C-alpha positions in Angstrom: 40.3 17.8 -24.5 41.8 16.4 -22.3 40.4 13.6 -23.4 40.3 10.0 -22.5 43.3 7.8 -21.6 45.4 9.3 -24.3 45.0 12.8 -22.8 44.9 11.9 -19.1 41.6 13.6 -18.5 42.4 16.7 -20.4 42.0 15.5 -24.4 43.5 12.3 -27.4 41.7 9.1 -28.7 38.7 8.8 -30.9 36.0 11.4 -30.9 33.0 10.8 -28.6 30.2 12.4 -30.6 27.3 10.1 -31.7 27.2 9.3 -35.4 25.2 11.9 -37.4 21.6 10.8 -37.0 22.5 7.8 -34.8 21.2 7.3 -31.3 23.6 7.7 -28.4 23.9 5.5 -25.3 24.8 2.2 -27.0 27.3 -0.1 -25.3 30.3 -1.4 -27.3 29.8 -4.8 -29.0 31.9 -7.8 -27.8 31.4 -9.9 -30.9 35.1 -11.0 -30.9 34.9 -12.5 -27.5 33.2 -15.8 -28.4 35.5 -16.4 -31.3 38.7 -16.0 -29.3 37.6 -17.1 -25.8 40.6 -19.2 -25.3 42.8 -16.2 -25.9 41.6 -14.6 -22.7 39.0 -12.1 -21.7 38.1 -9.2 -24.0 40.1 -6.8 -21.7 43.2 -9.1 -21.9 43.0 -9.3 -25.6 42.7 -5.6 -25.9 45.7 -5.1 -23.6 47.8 -7.3 -25.8 46.6 -5.6 -29.0 47.6 -2.2 -27.5 51.1 -3.6 -27.0 51.2 -4.8 -30.6 50.0 -1.4 -31.8 52.7 0.3 -29.7 55.4 -2.0 -31.1 54.4 -1.5 -34.8 54.0 2.3 -34.3 57.8 2.5 -33.7 58.8 1.3 -37.2 55.7 1.6 -39.4 55.0 4.3 -41.9 52.4 6.5 -40.3 50.5 9.8 -40.8 51.6 11.2 -37.4 53.8 10.3 -34.5 51.4 9.5 -31.7 53.0 10.3 -28.3 50.9 7.8 -26.4 52.6 5.0 -28.4 56.1 6.4 -28.3 59.0 5.3 -26.2 60.7 7.5 -23.6 63.7 7.7 -25.9 61.5 9.0 -28.8 59.8 11.6 -26.6 63.2 12.8 -25.2 64.3 13.6 -28.7 62.7 17.0 -28.2 65.4 17.9 -25.7 68.2 15.8 -27.2 70.4 18.5 -28.9 71.6 21.2 -26.5 72.7 23.4 -29.4 69.1 23.4 -30.7 67.8 24.3 -27.3 70.1 27.4 -27.1 68.0 28.8 -30.0 64.9 28.6 -27.7 66.3 30.0 -24.5 69.7 30.8 -22.9 70.6 27.6 -21.1 73.2 29.4 -19.0 70.4 31.2 -17.2 69.4 29.9 -13.7 66.7 27.3 -13.6 63.2 28.3 -12.7 62.0 28.1 -9.1 58.2 28.1 -8.6 57.9 30.0 -11.8 60.1 32.9 -13.1 63.0 32.5 -15.5 62.1 30.3 -18.4 58.5 30.0 -17.3 58.1 33.7 -17.5 59.6 33.7 -21.0 57.1 31.1 -22.1 54.2 33.1 -20.6 55.3 36.3 -22.3 55.6 34.5 -25.6 52.1 33.0 -25.4 50.6 36.3 -24.4 52.2 37.9 -27.4 51.0 35.2 -29.8 47.4 35.5 -28.5 47.4 39.3 -28.3 46.6 39.2 -24.6 48.1 41.4 -21.8 49.4 38.4 -19.8 49.5 34.6 -19.5 50.1 32.0 -16.8 51.6 28.6 -17.2 49.6 25.7 -15.7 50.5 22.0 -15.4 47.2 20.9 -16.9 44.3 22.3 -18.9 41.8 20.9 -16.5 43.3 23.1 -13.7 43.6 26.1 -16.0 40.0 26.1 -17.0 38.6 25.6 -13.6 40.7 28.5 -12.3 39.7 30.7 -15.3 36.0 30.1 -14.8 36.2 30.4 -11.0 37.8 33.8 -11.4 35.1 34.9 -13.8 32.4 33.7 -11.5 33.8 35.8 -8.7 33.8 38.8 -11.0 30.4 38.4 -12.5 28.7 37.1 -9.4 27.3 34.2 -11.4 28.8 30.7 -11.2 26.8 29.4 -14.1 28.8 28.4 -17.2 27.1 27.8 -20.5 28.8 25.2 -22.7 28.2 22.4 -25.1 27.2 18.9 -23.8 30.2 17.5 -25.6 32.6 20.0 -24.1 35.7 18.5 -22.4 34.8 19.4 -18.8 31.4 17.8 -19.3 32.7 14.5 -20.7 36.2 13.9 -19.5 36.8 15.7 -16.1 34.6 13.8 -13.6 32.3 16.8 -13.0 35.3 18.9 -11.7 33.5 22.2 -12.4 30.8 21.2 -9.9 32.7 19.0 -7.5 35.9 21.1 -7.1 35.3 24.6 -8.2 31.6 25.3 -7.2 30.6 26.1 -10.8 27.3 25.3 -12.4 27.6 24.1 -16.0 24.5 24.3 -18.2 24.3 22.8 -21.7 23.4 24.9 -24.6 22.9 22.0 -27.0 23.6 18.3 -27.4 23.8 18.4 -31.2 27.2 17.3 -32.6 28.1 20.8 -33.9 29.1 24.1 -32.4 26.4 26.1 -30.5 24.6 28.8 -32.5 24.2 32.5 -31.7 20.4 31.9 -31.5 20.9 29.2 -28.8 23.2 31.5 -26.8 20.8 34.4 -27.2 17.7 32.4 -26.4 18.9 30.2 -23.5 16.3 30.1 -20.8 18.4 31.2 -17.8 21.2 33.6 -17.0 24.8 32.6 -17.1 28.0 34.4 -16.1 30.3 32.9 -18.7 30.1 31.2 -22.1 32.8 28.6 -22.7 33.4 27.6 -26.3 35.7 24.6 -27.2 37.6 25.4 -30.4 37.6 23.0 -32.1 34.9 20.8 -30.6 36.9 17.6 -30.5 34.2 15.1 -29.7 31.9 16.3 -32.5 34.8 15.7 -35.0 37.1 18.7 -34.4 34.4 21.0 -35.7 34.7 24.8 -35.9 32.2 27.5 -36.8 33.1 30.0 -39.5 34.8 33.1 -38.2 31.6 35.1 -38.9 29.5 32.5 -36.9 32.0 32.7 -34.1 31.8 36.4 -34.0 28.0 36.2 -33.8 28.1 33.7 -31.0 30.4 35.9 -29.0 28.2 39.0 -29.7 25.2 37.0 -28.4 26.9 36.3 -25.2 27.9 39.9 -24.8 24.3 40.9 -25.2 23.6 38.8 -22.1 26.5 40.5 -20.2 28.4 37.2 -20.1 32.1 36.9 -20.4 33.5 34.6 -23.1 36.2 31.9 -22.5 37.8 29.8 -25.2 38.8 26.2 -24.5 41.5 26.5 -27.1 43.4 23.3 -26.4 43.8 23.0 -30.1 43.4 26.7 -31.0 46.8 26.6 -32.6 45.3 24.5 -35.4 42.5 26.9 -36.3 44.2 29.7 -38.3 43.9 27.9 -41.6 40.1 27.3 -41.2 39.3 30.8 -39.9 41.7 32.6 -42.2 42.8 34.8 -39.3 45.9 35.1 -37.2 45.8 33.7 -33.6 45.7 37.1 -32.1 42.5 38.1 -34.0 40.8 34.8 -33.1 41.7 35.1 -29.5 40.7 38.8 -29.4 37.0 37.6 -29.4 37.4 36.1 -26.0 38.0 37.5 -22.5 40.3 34.6 -21.7 41.8 31.7 -23.6 43.3 28.4 -22.6 45.8 26.7 -24.9 47.6 23.3 -24.6 51.3 22.6 -25.2 51.0 18.9 -26.0 48.0 18.9 -28.3 49.0 20.1 -31.7 52.5 21.2 -30.5 53.8 17.9 -29.4 55.1 19.0 -26.0 55.3 16.8 -22.8 52.4 18.5 -21.0 51.3 21.8 -19.8 48.9 24.6 -20.6 48.6 28.4 -20.5 45.8 30.7 -19.6 45.8 34.2 -21.2 43.7 37.3 -20.6 43.8 40.7 -18.9 46.7 41.2 -16.5 44.6 41.6 -13.4 42.7 38.4 -14.3 46.0 36.5 -14.8 47.3 37.7 -11.5 44.3 36.4 -9.8 44.6 33.1 -11.7 48.1 32.7 -10.5 46.9 33.0 -6.9 44.4 30.2 -7.5 47.0 28.2 -9.4 48.9 28.1 -6.1 45.9 27.1 -4.1 45.1 24.3 -6.6 48.6 22.9 -6.3 49.8 24.1 -9.7 52.8 26.1 -8.6 55.5 23.5 -9.2 59.1 23.6 -7.9 60.8 23.4 -11.4 59.2 23.1 -14.8 62.0 23.7 -17.3 61.8 20.3 -19.2 58.1 20.8 -19.9 58.6 24.5 -20.7 61.5 23.8 -23.1 59.3 21.2 -24.9 56.6 23.9 -25.1 59.0 26.4 -26.5 60.2 23.8 -29.0 56.6 23.2 -30.1 55.9 26.9 -30.6 59.1 27.4 -32.6 59.1 24.2 -34.7 55.5 22.9 -35.0 53.3 26.0 -34.8 54.5 27.4 -38.1 53.8 24.1 -39.8 50.2 23.6 -38.6 48.5 25.3 -41.5 50.4 22.9 -43.9 49.2 19.9 -41.8 45.6 21.1 -42.0 45.8 21.5 -45.8 47.3 18.0 -46.2 44.7 16.5 -43.8 42.2 17.5 -46.4 44.1 15.6 -49.1 44.3 12.6 -46.8 40.6 12.8 -45.9 39.5 12.9 -49.5 41.8 10.0 -50.4 40.4 7.9 -47.5 36.9 8.5 -48.6 37.7 7.6 -52.2 39.7 4.5 -51.1 36.9 3.2 -48.9 34.3 3.6 -51.6 36.6 1.9 -54.2 37.2 -1.0 -51.8 33.5 -1.7 -51.7 32.9 -0.8 -48.0 29.0 -0.6 -47.9 29.0 2.5 -45.7 31.7 4.7 -44.3 32.0 8.3 -43.1 34.9 10.7 -43.1 33.8 13.5 -40.8 33.9 16.3 -41.5 34.3 15.7 -45.2 36.6 18.6 -45.4 38.6 18.7 -42.1 38.5 21.9 -40.2 41.9 21.1 -38.5 44.6 18.5 -39.0 42.4 15.9 -37.2 39.1 14.2 -38.2 37.1 11.1 -37.7 36.6 7.9 -39.7 33.5 5.8 -39.2 33.1 2.1 -40.3 30.1 -0.3 -40.1 31.9 -3.1 -38.2 32.3 -4.3 -34.6 34.9 -2.3 -32.9 37.2 -5.2 -32.0 37.1 -6.4 -35.6 38.2 -3.0 -37.0 40.8 -2.6 -34.3 42.4 -6.0 -35.0 42.3 -5.3 -38.7 44.2 -2.0 -38.2 47.0 -3.6 -36.2 47.2 -6.7 -38.4 47.5 -4.6 -41.5 50.3 -2.6 -40.0 52.1 -5.7 -38.9 51.8 -7.3 -42.3 52.6 -4.3 -44.5 54.6 -1.9 -42.2 51.9 0.8 -42.9 50.0 2.1 -39.9 47.0 3.8 -41.4 45.1 4.1 -38.2 47.4 4.8 -35.2 44.7 5.7 -32.7 42.3 3.5 -30.9 38.7 2.8 -32.0 35.5 3.6 -30.3 32.1 1.9 -30.4 29.2 4.5 -30.4 26.6 1.8 -31.1 26.1 -1.9 -32.3 28.1 -2.6 -35.4 29.8 0.8 -35.6 33.4 1.8 -34.9 35.2 5.1 -35.4 38.6 6.5 -34.8 40.5 9.8 -35.2 43.1 10.5 -37.8 45.8 13.0 -37.2 48.1 14.3 -40.0 51.4 15.7 -38.9 55.0 15.9 -40.4 55.2 12.2 -41.1 51.9 12.4 -43.1 53.2 15.1 -45.4 55.1 12.4 -47.3 51.9 10.5 -48.1 50.4 11.2 -51.5 46.7 10.7 -52.2 47.6 7.5 -54.0 49.6 6.3 -51.0 46.5 6.7 -48.9 44.2 4.9 -51.4 46.6 2.0 -51.6 46.9 1.7 -47.9 43.1 1.8 -47.6 42.7 -1.1 -50.1 45.2 -3.2 -48.0 43.4 -2.4 -44.8 40.0 -3.2 -46.1 41.2 -6.6 -47.4 42.4 -7.5 -43.9 39.1 -6.0 -42.4 37.0 -8.3 -44.7 39.0 -11.3 -43.4 38.4 -10.3 -39.8 34.8 -9.6 -40.4 34.3 -13.0 -42.1 36.0 -14.8 -39.2 35.9 -12.6 -36.1 38.4 -13.8 -33.6 40.6 -15.4 -36.3 43.4 -13.3 -34.9 43.1 -15.3 -31.7 44.4 -18.3 -33.6 47.8 -16.6 -33.8 47.8 -16.0 -30.1 46.8 -19.6 -29.4 49.7 -20.7 -31.7 52.2 -18.9 -29.5 51.8 -15.2 -29.8 49.8 -14.8 -26.6 51.7 -11.6 -25.8 50.2 -9.6 -28.7 46.6 -8.7 -29.0 43.9 -6.5 -27.5 43.9 -3.0 -26.0 43.8 -2.0 -22.4 40.2 -2.0 -21.2 39.1 1.0 -19.3 35.7 2.1 -18.1 34.0 4.6 -20.4 34.6 8.2 -19.3 31.7 9.6 -17.1 29.2 11.5 -19.2 30.8 10.4 -22.5 28.6 11.0 -25.5 27.4 7.7 -26.9 28.0 6.0 -23.6 30.6 3.6 -25.1 34.0 2.9 -23.7 36.9 4.0 -25.7 38.2 1.5 -28.1 41.1 -0.1 -26.4 42.1 2.7 -24.1 38.7 3.1 -22.4 37.0 -0.2 -22.8 36.0 -0.7 -26.4 38.3 -2.1 -29.1 41.5 -0.1 -29.6 
């Protein structure tokens, strides 16, 4: 995904799926506004809270380093040691010029990992997927793309498929789960391509089983449709599927992968598939403005992620399951009347946490708890899918491997204690601001993404309560 403000229109931030069984379309609550009116507007308070969250993220114990909250210095650590970079690529080679050189090396590496004939580097996933599906539309003669209503292009890309690439998306289902083979087989109109987002981020980073995925693909083949994987986080799926990347990718005609989701790169994406298809995609990349003068910093960061992070992803997924179970146990032990860790057993290293409180109350409690204890349990922003509900995404990376289940349960207990204070006196945090900390509360307000499931703005980075 790019997803929301944290992914600049391609994919990070809380999941957007409606709560299981909950109606979508509700606007975020603004219950904290009245209690802290003198601290400024809701948007101003959220903007200040975002700054506080960024500050505490730098020093607090956390489950993952969140690039949106990092400093430039922290991000440049990827390229800090030239000796380490020599292990990735010969730095005495000429720089890339409109591709070639180190860009070609990355493309060949990705093609090999995914078991495809060729791959092309793209500056964004949004561009890569439009190009992929435009190329397939030309080959099949059908511009209709079947996808999920929560798929990234439907929710986060301002109707780019239709407005820019003359594609016609149709929705297989709105249910917060992966499409089924029966839905693909029984869809009421022809389509030239089936696009599957793996994992489906806005439904909770959900994946089918490998057998289910194979059946979905077979159903599309029966309809003479090509299959494209939106694999922004495909790197994270090998543990769940129990298959190597090449076997997973072999089910699709083309695959898009991201270099900053899961791998921690600066940006960038790749599109892999048959050699003739990739050659055509490169021509369209140029037309779309994606043939950049030099790309070596982004490519070096991508190579670093493939070398250093990719081998560790299965371990992150396994530990995310430990963290998720401990979160669920901790919330129950702390007496929270209702909560949801979704999915109960994470399919990837990311999952959702749902709480029955106003989004600004929960967001403030998360930041206050981190400021008071030095433990940032919830680093990402919070979303409001409906009145009195808030949810966020939890990501477990290298930092999180140091957390034991007891560490998580202890952190949950401390967070819930602060949450109860905030819930009892919403807006109490505004007292600190009025006492002289006016530079520290709130998240940057931003209009909810067009077509976003649940209709609510993103908590703090898209108009809810970050």
